[in-house]
N, CA, C and O atoms as a GROMACS GRO file, in nm:
protein
  460
    1GLN      N    1   2.023  -4.584   3.779
    1GLN     CA    2   2.128  -4.548   3.686
    1GLN      C    3   2.076  -4.554   3.543
    1GLN      O    4   1.980  -4.625   3.512
    2VAL      N    5   2.142  -4.479   3.457
    2VAL     CA    6   2.107  -4.475   3.316
    2VAL      C    7   2.203  -4.563   3.238
    2VAL      O    8   2.324  -4.558   3.258
    3HIS      N    9   2.148  -4.642   3.147
    3HIS     CA   10   2.229  -4.726   3.061
    3HIS      C   11   2.188  -4.702   2.916
    3HIS      O   12   2.070  -4.696   2.884
    4LEU      N   13   2.288  -4.689   2.831
    4LEU     CA   14   2.266  -4.667   2.690
    4LEU      C   15   2.338  -4.774   2.611
    4LEU      O   16   2.456  -4.801   2.635
    5VAL      N   17   2.268  -4.835   2.517
    5VAL     CA   18   2.326  -4.942   2.436
    5VAL      C   19   2.303  -4.913   2.289
    5VAL      O   20   2.189  -4.899   2.245
    6GLU      N   21   2.412  -4.903   2.214
    6GLU     CA   22   2.404  -4.877   2.071
    6GLU      C   23   2.407  -5.008   1.993
    6GLU      O   24   2.460  -5.109   2.039
    7SER      N   25   2.348  -5.004   1.876
    7SER     CA   26   2.350  -5.119   1.787
    7SER      C   27   2.332  -5.071   1.643
    7SER      O   28   2.293  -4.957   1.619
    8GLY      N   29   2.362  -5.159   1.549
    8GLY     CA   30   2.341  -5.128   1.409
    8GLY      C   31   2.467  -5.096   1.330
    8GLY      O   32   2.460  -5.077   1.209
    9GLY      N   33   2.581  -5.090   1.397
    9GLY     CA   34   2.705  -5.062   1.327
    9GLY      C   35   2.747  -5.178   1.240
    9GLY      O   36   2.697  -5.290   1.254
   10GLY      N   37   2.839  -5.150   1.150
   10GLY     CA   38   2.888  -5.252   1.060
   10GLY      C   39   2.971  -5.193   0.949
   10GLY      O   40   3.013  -5.078   0.956
   11SER      N   41   2.993  -5.273   0.846
   11SER     CA   42   3.071  -5.231   0.731
   11SER      C   43   2.978  -5.196   0.616
   11SER      O   44   2.892  -5.275   0.578
   12VAL      N   45   2.997  -5.076   0.562
   12VAL     CA   46   2.912  -5.026   0.454
   12VAL      C   47   2.999  -4.965   0.344
   12VAL      O   48   3.100  -4.901   0.373
   13GLN      N   49   2.960  -4.986   0.221
   13GLN     CA   50   3.032  -4.924   0.110
   13GLN      C   51   3.000  -4.775   0.102
   13GLN      O   52   2.892  -4.731   0.139
   14ALA      N   53   3.097  -4.699   0.054
   14ALA     CA   54   3.075  -4.557   0.034
   14ALA      C   55   2.954  -4.535  -0.055
   14ALA      O   56   2.936  -4.602  -0.156
   15GLY      N   57   2.871  -4.441  -0.016
   15GLY     CA   58   2.747  -4.414  -0.088
   15GLY      C   59   2.629  -4.490  -0.034
   15GLY      O   60   2.515  -4.463  -0.072
   16GLY      N   61   2.654  -4.585   0.052
   16GLY     CA   62   2.548  -4.664   0.110
   16GLY      C   63   2.485  -4.597   0.231
   16GLY      O   64   2.515  -4.481   0.262
   17SER      N   65   2.399  -4.671   0.297
   17SER     CA   66   2.327  -4.617   0.412
   17SER      C   67   2.328  -4.716   0.527
   17SER      O   68   2.349  -4.835   0.508
   18LEU      N   69   2.306  -4.665   0.645
   18LEU     CA   70   2.290  -4.750   0.762
   18LEU      C   71   2.200  -4.681   0.863
   18LEU      O   72   2.175  -4.561   0.856
   19ARG      N   73   2.152  -4.761   0.955
   19ARG     CA   74   2.065  -4.709   1.059
   19ARG      C   75   2.114  -4.761   1.193
   19ARG      O   76   2.123  -4.881   1.216
   20LEU      N   77   2.145  -4.668   1.282
   20LEU     CA   78   2.191  -4.701   1.415
   20LEU      C   79   2.077  -4.682   1.514
   20LEU      O   80   1.987  -4.601   1.493
   21SER      N   81   2.084  -4.757   1.622
   21SER     CA   82   1.981  -4.747   1.724
   21SER      C   83   2.044  -4.740   1.861
   21SER      O   84   2.145  -4.804   1.888
   22CYS      N   85   1.984  -4.662   1.948
   22CYS     CA   86   2.028  -4.650   2.086
   22CYS      C   87   1.910  -4.681   2.176
   22CYS      O   88   1.804  -4.618   2.166
   23SER      N   89   1.929  -4.776   2.264
   23SER     CA   90   1.825  -4.814   2.358
   23SER      C   91   1.865  -4.769   2.498
   23SER      O   92   1.970  -4.806   2.549
   24GLY      N   93   1.780  -4.688   2.558
   24GLY     CA   94   1.808  -4.635   2.690
   24GLY      C   95   1.722  -4.699   2.797
   24GLY      O   96   1.609  -4.742   2.771
   25SER      N   97   1.776  -4.706   2.916
   25SER     CA   98   1.702  -4.757   3.030
   25SER      C   99   1.741  -4.678   3.155
   25SER      O  100   1.849  -4.619   3.161
   26GLY      N  101   1.652  -4.677   3.253
   26GLY     CA  102   1.677  -4.601   3.374
   26GLY      C  103   1.595  -4.474   3.377
   26GLY      O  104   1.489  -4.465   3.315
   27SER      N  105   1.644  -4.375   3.450
   27SER     CA  106   1.572  -4.249   3.467
   27SER      C  107   1.601  -4.155   3.350
   27SER      O  108   1.697  -4.078   3.352
   28ILE      N  109   1.516  -4.163   3.250
   28ILE     CA  110   1.529  -4.080   3.131
   28ILE      C  111   1.399  -4.005   3.108
   28ILE      O  112   1.291  -4.066   3.105
   29ASN      N  113   1.408  -3.874   3.093
   29ASN     CA  114   1.292  -3.791   3.066
   29ASN      C  115   1.300  -3.735   2.925
   29ASN      O  116   1.408  -3.717   2.870
   30SER      N  117   1.185  -3.708   2.868
   30SER     CA  118   1.178  -3.662   2.730
   30SER      C  119   1.245  -3.526   2.710
   30SER      O  120   1.287  -3.496   2.598
   31TYR      N  121   1.255  -3.445   2.813
   31TYR     CA  122   1.316  -3.313   2.800
   31TYR      C  123   1.468  -3.316   2.807
   31TYR      O  124   1.533  -3.215   2.783
   32GLN      N  125   1.523  -3.431   2.839
   32GLN     CA  126   1.668  -3.445   2.846
   32GLN      C  127   1.723  -3.474   2.706
   32GLN      O  128   1.680  -3.570   2.642
   33PRO      N  129   1.817  -3.393   2.659
   33PRO     CA  130   1.870  -3.413   2.524
   33PRO      C  131   1.938  -3.548   2.507
   33PRO      O  132   2.012  -3.593   2.594
   34MET      N  133   1.912  -3.611   2.395
   34MET     CA  134   1.980  -3.734   2.358
   34MET      C  135   2.034  -3.717   2.216
   34MET      O  136   1.973  -3.649   2.134
   35GLY      N  137   2.146  -3.778   2.190
   35GLY     CA  138   2.203  -3.763   2.058
   35GLY      C  139   2.314  -3.861   2.029
   35GLY      O  140   2.336  -3.958   2.102
   36TRP      N  141   2.384  -3.833   1.920
   36TRP     CA  142   2.491  -3.919   1.872
   36TRP      C  143   2.618  -3.839   1.847
   36TRP      O  144   2.614  -3.730   1.790
   37TYR      N  145   2.730  -3.893   1.890
   37TYR     CA  146   2.862  -3.843   1.860
   37TYR      C  147   2.942  -3.956   1.795
   37TYR      O  148   2.907  -4.073   1.806
   38ARG      N  149   3.050  -3.918   1.730
   38ARG     CA  150   3.137  -4.019   1.672
   38ARG      C  151   3.282  -3.979   1.691
   38ARG      O  152   3.314  -3.862   1.711
   39GLN      N  153   3.368  -4.078   1.684
   39GLN     CA  154   3.511  -4.054   1.699
   39GLN      C  155   3.589  -4.145   1.606
   39GLN      O  156   3.575  -4.268   1.610
   40ALA      N  157   3.670  -4.085   1.523
   40ALA     CA  158   3.757  -4.158   1.433
   40ALA      C  159   3.898  -4.162   1.492
   40ALA      O  160   3.932  -4.076   1.573
   41PRO      N  161   3.979  -4.259   1.452
   41PRO     CA  162   4.117  -4.267   1.504
   41PRO      C  163   4.194  -4.137   1.481
   41PRO      O  164   4.197  -4.085   1.370
   42GLY      N  165   4.255  -4.087   1.586
   42GLY     CA  166   4.334  -3.966   1.576
   42GLY      C  167   4.254  -3.838   1.574
   42GLY      O  168   4.312  -3.730   1.557
   43LYS      N  169   4.124  -3.846   1.589
   43LYS     CA  170   4.039  -3.728   1.587
   43LYS      C  171   3.960  -3.714   1.716
   43LYS      O  172   3.940  -3.811   1.789
   44GLN      N  173   3.915  -3.593   1.740
   44GLN     CA  174   3.831  -3.568   1.856
   44GLN      C  175   3.689  -3.616   1.832
   44GLN      O  176   3.644  -3.626   1.717
   45ARG      N  177   3.621  -3.646   1.939
   45ARG     CA  178   3.482  -3.684   1.928
   45ARG      C  179   3.400  -3.564   1.879
   45ARG      O  180   3.416  -3.453   1.930
   46GLU      N  181   3.315  -3.587   1.781
   46GLU     CA  182   3.238  -3.478   1.722
   46GLU      C  183   3.089  -3.508   1.721
   46GLU      O  184   3.046  -3.624   1.721
   47LEU      N  185   3.013  -3.402   1.720
   47LEU     CA  186   2.868  -3.414   1.717
   47LEU      C  187   2.821  -3.464   1.581
   47LEU      O  188   2.866  -3.415   1.478
   48VAL      N  189   2.731  -3.560   1.583
   48VAL     CA  190   2.664  -3.605   1.462
   48VAL      C  191   2.523  -3.547   1.458
   48VAL      O  192   2.485  -3.481   1.361
   49ALA      N  193   2.448  -3.572   1.562
   49ALA     CA  194   2.311  -3.521   1.571
   49ALA      C  195   2.263  -3.530   1.714
   49ALA      O  196   2.307  -3.616   1.791
   50THR      N  197   2.173  -3.441   1.751
   50THR     CA  198   2.114  -3.444   1.883
   50THR      C  199   1.971  -3.393   1.878
   50THR      O  200   1.937  -3.307   1.797
   51SER      N  201   1.890  -3.446   1.966
   51SER     CA  202   1.754  -3.400   1.983
   51SER      C  203   1.750  -3.322   2.114
   51SER      O  204   1.740  -3.380   2.222
   52ALA      N  205   1.759  -3.190   2.104
   52ALA     CA  206   1.771  -3.106   2.222
   52ALA      C  207   1.640  -3.090   2.298
   52ALA      O  208   1.639  -3.078   2.420
   53SER      N  209   1.530  -3.091   2.227
   53SER     CA  210   1.398  -3.081   2.286
   53SER      C  211   1.298  -3.130   2.183
   53SER      O  212   1.334  -3.164   2.070
   54VAL      N  213   1.172  -3.135   2.223
   54VAL     CA  214   1.069  -3.183   2.131
   54VAL      C  215   1.066  -3.097   2.005
   54VAL      O  216   1.046  -2.976   2.011
   55GLY      N  217   1.085  -3.162   1.891
   55GLY     CA  218   1.080  -3.092   1.764
   55GLY      C  219   1.205  -3.018   1.725
   55GLY      O  220   1.210  -2.958   1.618
   56VAL      N  221   1.307  -3.018   1.810
   56VAL     CA  222   1.430  -2.947   1.782
   56VAL      C  223   1.543  -3.047   1.760
   56VAL      O  224   1.569  -3.132   1.845
   57ARG      N  225   1.610  -3.035   1.648
   57ARG     CA  226   1.721  -3.123   1.615
   57ARG      C  227   1.839  -3.041   1.569
   57ARG      O  228   1.824  -2.940   1.500
   58VAL      N  229   1.958  -3.084   1.608
   58VAL     CA  230   2.081  -3.018   1.569
   58VAL      C  231   2.172  -3.120   1.504
   58VAL      O  232   2.190  -3.230   1.556
   59TYR      N  233   2.229  -3.084   1.390
   59TYR     CA  234   2.316  -3.174   1.316
   59TYR      C  235   2.455  -3.114   1.301
   59TYR      O  236   2.470  -2.993   1.289
   60GLY      N  237   2.554  -3.201   1.301
   60GLY     CA  238   2.689  -3.155   1.278
   60GLY      C  239   2.706  -3.110   1.134
   60GLY      O  240   2.638  -3.159   1.044
   61ASP      N  241   2.797  -3.016   1.114
   61ASP     CA  242   2.816  -2.959   0.981
   61ASP      C  243   2.855  -3.063   0.877
   61ASP      O  244   2.816  -3.053   0.761
   62SER      N  245   2.931  -3.162   0.918
   62SER     CA  246   2.982  -3.262   0.824
   62SER      C  247   2.877  -3.362   0.778
   62SER      O  248   2.900  -3.436   0.682
   63VAL      N  249   2.761  -3.365   0.843
   63VAL     CA  250   2.660  -3.464   0.810
   63VAL      C  251   2.527  -3.403   0.772
   63VAL      O  252   2.432  -3.476   0.742
   64LYS      N  253   2.517  -3.273   0.773
   64LYS     CA  254   2.391  -3.208   0.739
   64LYS      C  255   2.345  -3.248   0.600
   64LYS      O  256   2.422  -3.246   0.504
   65GLY      N  257   2.218  -3.284   0.592
   65GLY     CA  258   2.162  -3.327   0.465
   65GLY      C  259   2.172  -3.476   0.442
   65GLY      O  260   2.109  -3.528   0.350
   66ARG      N  261   2.250  -3.546   0.524
   66ARG     CA  262   2.270  -3.689   0.506
   66ARG      C  263   2.224  -3.770   0.627
   66ARG      O  264   2.222  -3.892   0.622
   67VAL      N  265   2.189  -3.702   0.733
   67VAL     CA  266   2.157  -3.768   0.859
   67VAL      C  267   2.021  -3.724   0.911
   67VAL      O  268   1.982  -3.608   0.900
   68THR      N  269   1.950  -3.819   0.968
   68THR     CA  270   1.823  -3.790   1.033
   68THR      C  271   1.820  -3.860   1.169
   68THR      O  272   1.843  -3.980   1.178
   69ILE      N  273   1.791  -3.784   1.272
   69ILE     CA  274   1.778  -3.841   1.405
   69ILE      C  275   1.631  -3.844   1.443
   69ILE      O  276   1.556  -3.750   1.415
   70SER      N  277   1.591  -3.951   1.506
   70SER     CA  278   1.453  -3.963   1.553
   70SER      C  279   1.453  -4.022   1.693
   70SER      O  280   1.541  -4.100   1.730
   71ARG      N  281   1.353  -3.984   1.769
   71ARG     CA  282   1.347  -4.027   1.908
   71ARG      C  283   1.208  -4.075   1.943
   71ARG      O  284   1.107  -4.013   1.907
   72ASN      N  285   1.204  -4.187   2.012
   72ASN     CA  286   1.080  -4.242   2.061
   72ASN      C  287   1.083  -4.233   2.213
   72ASN      O  288   1.150  -4.313   2.280
   73ASN      N  289   1.012  -4.137   2.267
   73ASN     CA  290   1.014  -4.115   2.411
   73ASN      C  291   0.943  -4.224   2.490
   73ASN      O  292   0.966  -4.241   2.609
   74ALA      N  293   0.856  -4.298   2.423
   74ALA     CA  294   0.782  -4.402   2.492
   74ALA      C  295   0.872  -4.516   2.538
   74ALA      O  296   0.852  -4.572   2.645
   75ASN      N  297   0.971  -4.549   2.457
   75ASN     CA  298   1.061  -4.658   2.492
   75ASN      C  299   1.207  -4.614   2.506
   75ASN      O  300   1.296  -4.698   2.515
   76ASN      N  301   1.231  -4.483   2.507
   76ASN     CA  302   1.365  -4.428   2.527
   76ASN      C  303   1.466  -4.478   2.425
   76ASN      O  304   1.578  -4.517   2.459
   77THR      N  305   1.426  -4.477   2.301
   77THR     CA  306   1.516  -4.514   2.194
   77THR      C  307   1.542  -4.396   2.102
   77THR      O  308   1.455  -4.312   2.080
   78VAL      N  309   1.662  -4.391   2.050
   78VAL     CA  310   1.702  -4.288   1.955
   78VAL      C  311   1.768  -4.355   1.837
   78VAL      O  312   1.861  -4.434   1.854
   79SER      N  313   1.722  -4.325   1.718
   79SER     CA  314   1.780  -4.384   1.599
   79SER      C  315   1.850  -4.278   1.516
   79SER      O  316   1.820  -4.159   1.524
   80LEU      N  317   1.944  -4.324   1.436
   80LEU     CA  318   2.022  -4.236   1.350
   80LEU      C  319   2.028  -4.298   1.211
   80LEU      O  320   2.084  -4.406   1.193
   81GLN      N  321   1.970  -4.230   1.115
   81GLN     CA  322   1.975  -4.273   0.976
   81GLN      C  323   2.083  -4.194   0.905
   81GLN      O  324   2.080  -4.071   0.903
   82VAL      N  325   2.179  -4.264   0.847
   82VAL     CA  326   2.289  -4.199   0.777
   82VAL      C  327   2.288  -4.245   0.632
   82VAL      O  328   2.294  -4.365   0.603
   83ASP      N  329   2.280  -4.150   0.541
   83ASP     CA  330   2.278  -4.179   0.398
   83ASP      C  331   2.404  -4.125   0.331
   83ASP      O  332   2.476  -4.042   0.387
   84SER      N  333   2.430  -4.175   0.211
   84SER     CA  334   2.546  -4.130   0.132
   84SER      C  335   2.674  -4.132   0.214
   84SER      O  336   2.744  -4.031   0.224
   85LEU      N  337   2.702  -4.245   0.271
   85LEU     CA  338   2.818  -4.258   0.358
   85LEU      C  339   2.949  -4.229   0.285
   85LEU      O  340   2.967  -4.266   0.169
   86LYS      N  341   3.038  -4.162   0.355
   86LYS     CA  342   3.170  -4.129   0.304
   86LYS      C  343   3.275  -4.199   0.389
   86LYS      O  344   3.248  -4.235   0.503
   87PRO      N  345   3.395  -4.219   0.335
   87PRO     CA  346   3.501  -4.282   0.414
   87PRO      C  347   3.526  -4.210   0.546
   87PRO      O  348   3.556  -4.274   0.647
   88GLU      N  349   3.515  -4.079   0.547
   88GLU     CA  350   3.537  -4.003   0.669
   88GLU      C  351   3.427  -4.019   0.772
   88GLU      O  352   3.438  -3.968   0.884
   89ASP      N  353   3.320  -4.089   0.737
   89ASP     CA  354   3.214  -4.118   0.832
   89ASP      C  355   3.249  -4.236   0.922
   89ASP      O  356   3.180  -4.262   1.021
   90ALA      N  357   3.355  -4.306   0.890
   90ALA     CA  358   3.395  -4.423   0.968
   90ALA      C  359   3.437  -4.382   1.109
   90ALA      O  360   3.492  -4.274   1.130
   91GLY      N  361   3.411  -4.469   1.203
   91GLY     CA  362   3.448  -4.444   1.340
   91GLY      C  363   3.355  -4.514   1.435
   91GLY      O  364   3.270  -4.594   1.394
   92VAL      N  365   3.371  -4.484   1.561
   92VAL     CA  366   3.284  -4.539   1.663
   92VAL      C  367   3.177  -4.436   1.696
   92VAL      O  368   3.208  -4.322   1.728
   93TYR      N  369   3.053  -4.478   1.688
   93TYR     CA  370   2.940  -4.389   1.714
   93TYR      C  371   2.887  -4.414   1.854
   93TYR      O  372   2.860  -4.528   1.892
   94TYR      N  373   2.873  -4.306   1.929
   94TYR     CA  374   2.830  -4.315   2.067
   94TYR      C  375   2.696  -4.246   2.087
   94TYR      O  376   2.671  -4.139   2.032
   95CYS      N  377   2.612  -4.308   2.165
   95CYS     CA  378   2.486  -4.248   2.206
   95CYS      C  379   2.508  -4.174   2.337
   95CYS      O  380   2.584  -4.220   2.423
   96THR      N  381   2.442  -4.060   2.353
   96THR     CA  382   2.461  -3.981   2.474
   96THR      C  383   2.329  -3.928   2.528
   96THR      O  384   2.235  -3.901   2.454
   97LEU      N  385   2.325  -3.915   2.659
   97LEU     CA  386   2.213  -3.852   2.729
   97LEU      C  387   2.271  -3.744   2.818
   97LEU      O  388   2.364  -3.768   2.894
   98ARG      N  389   2.217  -3.623   2.807
   98ARG     CA  390   2.266  -3.511   2.888
   98ARG      C  391   2.165  -3.478   2.996
   98ARG      O  392   2.046  -3.460   2.969
   99THR      N  393   2.215  -3.471   3.120
   99THR     CA  394   2.130  -3.440   3.235
   99THR      C  395   2.190  -3.323   3.312
   99THR      O  396   2.301  -3.277   3.282
  100MET      N  397   2.116  -3.275   3.411
  100MET     CA  398   2.164  -3.164   3.492
  100MET      C  399   2.284  -3.202   3.577
  100MET      O  400   2.360  -3.114   3.619
  101THR      N  401   2.302  -3.329   3.602
  101THR     CA  402   2.410  -3.374   3.688
  101THR      C  403   2.528  -3.435   3.613
  101THR      O  404   2.629  -3.470   3.673
  102GLY      N  405   2.515  -3.448   3.482
  102GLY     CA  406   2.623  -3.505   3.404
  102GLY      C  407   2.574  -3.576   3.279
  102GLY      O  408   2.454  -3.590   3.256
  103ASP      N  409   2.670  -3.621   3.200
  103ASP     CA  410   2.640  -3.688   3.075
  103ASP      C  411   2.657  -3.839   3.088
  103ASP      O  412   2.741  -3.887   3.164
  104TYR      N  413   2.577  -3.912   3.012
  104TYR     CA  414   2.587  -4.056   3.005
  104TYR      C  415   2.621  -4.097   2.864
  104TYR      O  416   2.576  -4.036   2.767
  105TRP      N  417   2.702  -4.202   2.853
  105TRP     CA  418   2.747  -4.250   2.723
  105TRP      C  419   2.733  -4.400   2.712
  105TRP      O  420   2.749  -4.473   2.810
  106GLY      N  421   2.702  -4.445   2.592
  106GLY     CA  422   2.704  -4.587   2.565
  106GLY      C  423   2.846  -4.630   2.532
  106GLY      O  424   2.936  -4.547   2.526
  107ARG      N  425   2.865  -4.758   2.510
  107ARG     CA  426   2.998  -4.809   2.477
  107ARG      C  427   3.035  -4.786   2.332
  107ARG      O  428   3.152  -4.794   2.296
  108GLY      N  429   2.938  -4.758   2.248
  108GLY     CA  430   2.964  -4.727   2.110
  108GLY      C  431   2.942  -4.844   2.016
  108GLY      O  432   2.943  -4.960   2.057
  109THR      N  433   2.921  -4.812   1.890
  109THR     CA  434   2.911  -4.912   1.785
  109THR      C  435   2.996  -4.866   1.667
  109THR      O  436   2.989  -4.750   1.627
  110ARG      N  437   3.075  -4.956   1.613
  110ARG     CA  438   3.172  -4.919   1.511
  110ARG      C  439   3.112  -4.923   1.372
  110ARG      O  440   3.038  -5.014   1.336
  111VAL      N  441   3.147  -4.821   1.294
  111VAL     CA  442   3.105  -4.811   1.155
  111VAL      C  443   3.229  -4.806   1.067
  111VAL      O  444   3.318  -4.724   1.088
  112THR      N  445   3.234  -4.894   0.969
  112THR     CA  446   3.343  -4.898   0.874
  112THR      C  447   3.289  -4.868   0.735
  112THR      O  448   3.188  -4.924   0.694
  113VAL      N  449   3.357  -4.781   0.663
  113VAL     CA  450   3.314  -4.742   0.529
  113VAL      C  451   3.424  -4.776   0.430
  113VAL      O  452   3.538  -4.731   0.445
  114SER      N  453   3.392  -4.854   0.330
  114SER     CA  454   3.488  -4.892   0.228
  114SER      C  455   3.470  -4.804   0.106
  114SER      O  456   3.358  -4.771   0.067
  115SER      N  457   3.581  -4.767   0.045
  115SER     CA  458   3.578  -4.684  -0.074
  115SER      C  459   3.603  -4.765  -0.199
  115SER      O  460   3.604  -4.711  -0.310
   0.00000   0.00000   0.00000
């Protein structure tokens, strides 16, 4: 089985930065996309960033220019660097792994942004 564990969430002032980390275990291959989604109260879960393949990254429109995703295939970790945080960036951030048989999700890590 695949297990994903997020960490690094917390309370950050608007304009600040944070770095989230996702640690994966189990049957994970480098060609399987891994990424980050987030969900704020009353809103749908939205894409933040994903690493679809080696050297290919996709970012959500709301975070382009402020987010960087990186992946270490050796230890199955994915990090998310978020800069210039805005109040609307607050929410629970989830790590995801997409496979041919289905998607896997972590439990999430909460990010709070104060204005």
